[in-house]
N, C-alpha and C positions, 0 to 999 in steps of 0.2 A: 703263797703268793703275797706280795706286798700289797698293803691296803691301797696305796696310791694307784695301783693298776686296776682297781675295781671301778668300773664305770657303770652307768645305767645300762648301756648296751651289754656289758658283760653280765650284769645281774639278770637281765631278761634272757640271755642265752643260757645262763646257769639254771634258770627256772623252766627252760624248755619252751620259751615263748619267742615269737618273731622279735628280732633284736635291732632292727634298723630304726633310725630316728623317727620316721613317719609311723611305723608300727607302734612304737612306744607312745607317741603322742595320741594315737587312736585308742590305745588301751587305756591311757589315763583319762581321756575324754569320755570313754564309755563307762568307766567305773567310778568316777568321782561324782559327788563327794561320798566319802565313807560316812556312815552314820555316826552321830555323836557317841563317843565312848567306845567305838568299835576299834579294837587293836588291829593293825594292818594284817597280821597273820590270821586273824579270825574272820576276815572278809569272806563272804560266801563264794567268791569266784576262784579261789585257789583249790588246787587238787590237794589231797592229803599229803603228798610228798612235798609240794611247794609250801604248804602251811608249816610242815615240820621244819623245813630248811629255814624259812623266815623266822620262826619262833626261836629256834636254836641260836641262830646268828645274833638276834637281838638280845636274848637273855644272856648269852655268853659275852656280849659286847665284842664279837669277833671281827675279823677283817672286813666282812661285808656290812657291818652295822651302819657305817656312815652313808653308804649308798642306799641301804634299805630305809634309813631315816629320811633321806632325800625323796625317795618314792612315796613314803608316808606323807610327807609335806605336800607333795604334788597332788596326792589323792584327797587331801583334806579340803 
């Protein structure tokens, strides 16, 4: 899939989470701020599968990396 097709809504769907705009805003409000120095993929609210996906995509600087970075910024 092309990187430009990855949206925050697509990321939440990929993670198996409710993916409409209101659900995303509620998720961010409920989980921010991440603690200082906590990598996004190490946050305690992810399942093991979600954590593995986020970690792999960031480390590989893969297609999803930019939208994951955006989520990280919004949770900071």
